Backbone as JSON, one array per atom type, in Angstrom:
{
  "sequence": "XXXXXXXXXXXXXXXXXXXXXXXXXXXXXXXXXXXXXXXXXXXXXXXXXXXXXXXXXXXXXXXXXXXXXXXXXXXXXXXXXXXXXXX",
  "N": [[-1.0, -29.29, 34.57], [0.2, -29.51, 31.3], [3.18, -28.22, 29.65], [2.66, -27.67, 27.02], [-0.12, -27.3, 27.07], [-0.24, -25.08, 28.76], [1.03, -23.18, 27.16], [-0.69, -23.1, 24.96], [-3.06, -22.17, 26.18], [-2.16, -19.65, 27.01], [-1.69, -18.45, 24.5], [-4.31, -18.41, 23.42], [-5.69, -16.77, 25.28], [-4.2, -14.47, 25.06], [-4.79, -13.68, 22.47], [-7.53, -13.11, 22.78], [-7.36, -10.96, 24.57], [-6.05, -9.09, 22.97], [-8.0, -8.71, 21.0], [-10.03, -7.59, 22.56], [-8.75, -5.25, 23.31], [-8.47, -3.96, 20.84], [-11.17, -3.53, 20.22], [-11.88, -1.78, 22.27], [-10.18, 0.34, 21.66], [-11.47, 1.39, 19.47], [-13.71, 2.52, 20.57], [-13.1, 4.38, 22.9], [-14.42, 5.61, 25.03], [-16.25, 3.86, 25.97], [-17.29, 2.18, 28.68], [-17.93, -0.49, 29.22], [-16.49, -1.89, 27.29], [-13.96, -1.2, 28.11], [-13.9, -2.45, 30.61], [-14.18, -5.09, 29.76], [-11.77, -5.41, 28.4], [-9.97, -5.07, 30.55], [-10.58, -7.34, 32.11], [-9.97, -9.39, 30.29], [-7.24, -8.91, 29.94], [-6.28, -9.41, 32.52], [-6.72, -12.17, 32.7], [-5.05, -13.01, 30.62], [-2.57, -12.23, 31.65], [-2.41, -13.87, 33.91], [-2.28, -16.37, 32.66], [0.14, -16.0, 31.31], [1.89, -15.79, 33.49], [1.57, -18.37, 34.56], [2.62, -19.89, 32.46], [5.29, -18.97, 32.4], [6.11, -19.81, 34.97], [5.81, -22.53, 34.53], [7.78, -23.05, 32.61], [10.07, -22.48, 34.09], [9.85, -24.48, 36.06], [9.88, -26.81, 34.46], [12.49, -26.76, 33.53], [13.89, -27.15, 35.8], [14.67, -24.85, 37.16], [16.82, -23.93, 35.7], [16.26, -22.15, 33.73], [15.33, -19.12, 34.68], [12.54, -17.22, 36.09], [12.53, -14.59, 35.11], [14.05, -14.75, 32.73], [12.52, -16.65, 31.38], [10.18, -15.18, 31.03], [11.08, -13.2, 29.26], [11.65, -14.83, 27.09], [9.07, -15.72, 26.39], [7.84, -13.31, 25.68], [9.56, -12.16, 23.71], [10.57, -14.15, 22.04], [8.52, -15.75, 21.1], [7.52, -17.33, 18.91], [9.69, -19.01, 18.35], [9.88, -20.34, 20.79], [7.4, -21.59, 20.8], [7.77, -23.4, 18.67], [9.71, -25.1, 19.79], [8.33, -26.15, 22.0], [6.26, -27.48, 20.69], [7.66, -29.59, 19.56], [8.19, -31.16, 21.7], [7.61, -34.13, 23.62]],
  "CA": [[-1.18, -28.91, 33.19], [1.46, -29.65, 30.57], [3.73, -26.98, 29.1], [1.92, -27.43, 25.77], [-1.42, -26.74, 27.45], [0.0, -23.74, 29.29], [1.33, -22.31, 26.03], [-1.93, -22.96, 24.18], [-3.94, -21.29, 26.95], [-1.61, -18.29, 26.92], [-1.95, -17.94, 23.15], [-5.75, -18.14, 23.27], [-6.06, -15.62, 26.09], [-3.51, -13.31, 24.49], [-5.6, -13.29, 21.31], [-8.76, -12.49, 23.29], [-7.0, -9.66, 25.13], [-5.78, -8.21, 21.84], [-9.28, -8.39, 20.39], [-10.72, -6.68, 23.47], [-8.02, -3.99, 23.22], [-8.84, -3.33, 19.57], [-12.56, -3.06, 20.33], [-11.88, -0.62, 23.16], [-9.54, 1.43, 20.93], [-12.46, 1.98, 18.56], [-14.67, 3.26, 21.39], [-12.4, 4.55, 24.18], [-15.31, 6.1, 26.09], [-17.17, 2.78, 26.33], [-16.82, 1.57, 29.93], [-18.07, -1.94, 29.13], [-15.35, -2.38, 26.53], [-12.79, -1.04, 28.98], [-13.97, -3.52, 31.61], [-13.92, -6.35, 29.05], [-10.33, -5.45, 28.17], [-9.31, -5.29, 31.84], [-10.78, -8.75, 32.48], [-9.2, -10.22, 29.34], [-5.82, -8.73, 30.23], [-5.98, -10.13, 33.77], [-6.65, -13.6, 32.37], [-3.84, -13.21, 29.83], [-1.41, -12.12, 32.54], [-2.38, -15.08, 34.72], [-1.78, -17.44, 31.78], [1.55, -15.69, 31.1], [2.6, -16.18, 34.73], [1.55, -19.83, 34.65], [3.57, -20.39, 31.46], [6.65, -18.66, 32.89], [6.39, -20.74, 36.07], [5.94, -23.86, 33.94], [9.1, -23.13, 31.98], [11.06, -22.57, 35.18], [9.72, -25.8, 36.67], [10.3, -27.81, 33.48], [13.95, -26.72, 33.41], [14.45, -27.26, 37.15], [15.26, -23.58, 37.54], [17.94, -23.52, 34.85], [15.74, -20.93, 33.13], [14.59, -18.45, 35.76], [11.28, -16.58, 35.67], [12.81, -13.39, 34.3], [14.47, -15.2, 31.4], [11.36, -17.29, 30.76], [9.29, -14.1, 30.6], [11.66, -12.61, 28.06], [11.46, -15.82, 26.02], [7.66, -15.72, 25.99], [7.52, -12.04, 25.03], [10.4, -11.79, 22.56], [10.9, -15.31, 21.2], [7.32, -16.56, 21.22], [7.42, -18.32, 17.84], [10.75, -20.0, 18.55], [9.47, -21.12, 21.95], [6.29, -22.41, 20.34], [8.34, -24.5, 17.88], [10.38, -26.02, 20.71], [7.29, -26.82, 22.79], [5.53, -28.4, 19.8], [8.49, -30.78, 19.32], [8.31, -31.94, 22.94], [6.69, -35.27, 23.71]],
  "C": [[0.18, -28.96, 32.49], [1.93, -28.3, 30.02], [3.02, -26.65, 27.79], [0.57, -26.79, 26.07], [-1.28, -25.31, 27.97], [0.25, -22.75, 28.15], [0.07, -22.05, 25.2], [-2.9, -22.01, 24.88], [-3.47, -19.85, 26.87], [-1.9, -17.68, 25.55], [-3.41, -17.55, 22.97], [-6.16, -16.89, 24.04], [-5.38, -14.34, 25.62], [-4.3, -12.78, 23.29], [-6.87, -12.57, 21.77], [-8.47, -11.1, 23.87], [-6.71, -8.65, 24.02], [-7.07, -7.78, 21.14], [-10.05, -7.39, 21.25], [-10.06, -5.3, 23.43], [-8.4, -3.24, 21.94], [-10.25, -2.78, 19.62], [-12.63, -1.8, 21.18], [-11.23, 0.58, 22.47], [-10.52, 2.14, 20.01], [-13.47, 2.84, 19.31], [-14.08, 3.49, 22.78], [-13.27, 5.07, 25.33], [-16.26, 5.01, 26.6], [-16.62, 2.02, 27.55], [-16.93, 0.04, 29.91], [-16.91, -2.56, 28.35], [-14.06, -2.27, 27.33], [-12.75, -2.16, 30.02], [-13.67, -4.88, 30.96], [-12.42, -6.51, 28.78], [-9.58, -5.76, 29.47], [-9.4, -6.75, 32.26], [-9.97, -9.68, 31.58], [-7.71, -10.13, 29.63], [-5.42, -9.45, 31.51], [-5.83, -11.62, 33.51], [-5.39, -13.91, 31.56], [-2.61, -13.19, 30.73], [-1.29, -13.36, 33.44], [-1.84, -16.26, 33.91], [-0.29, -17.25, 31.5], [2.37, -16.14, 32.31], [2.66, -17.69, 34.88], [2.54, -20.44, 33.66], [5.01, -20.16, 31.91], [7.03, -19.61, 34.03], [6.57, -22.16, 35.55], [7.29, -24.07, 33.29], [10.18, -23.27, 33.04], [11.03, -23.97, 35.81], [10.23, -26.91, 35.74], [11.82, -27.9, 33.38], [14.65, -26.81, 34.76], [15.2, -25.99, 37.55], [16.43, -23.13, 36.69], [17.56, -22.29, 34.02], [14.89, -20.28, 34.22], [13.36, -17.73, 35.19], [11.53, -15.37, 34.79], [13.17, -13.79, 32.87], [13.3, -15.86, 30.66], [10.37, -16.24, 30.26], [9.78, -13.43, 29.33], [11.47, -13.55, 26.87], [10.03, -15.78, 25.49], [7.34, -14.45, 25.22], [8.29, -11.81, 23.73], [10.67, -12.93, 21.59], [9.73, -16.29, 21.17], [7.25, -17.66, 20.16], [8.49, -19.4, 17.96], [10.41, -20.92, 19.72], [8.34, -22.08, 21.58], [6.81, -23.62, 19.56], [9.01, -25.54, 18.77], [9.35, -26.82, 21.48], [6.53, -27.82, 21.94], [6.33, -29.68, 19.52], [8.62, -31.66, 20.55], [7.27, -33.05, 22.95], [5.5, -34.96, 24.6]]
}
């Protein structure tokens, strides 16, 4: 999977996890909403890990996993702009 695809997947799953979190916040006693959030978050985290690993691999380790994780969390829009300019 390309870095663009990894980023797109992460964005989509992050949005779904946020939506599930908001729904659960409205009804914190609802176990189905809690379970839906847990599942969405697991998928988001897997996509995050795949993206971080993809960045490390793309840069031949010049950007390590820790730094890549920080980039994804704190510099998401800047990272998105760089990835979009890639061939």
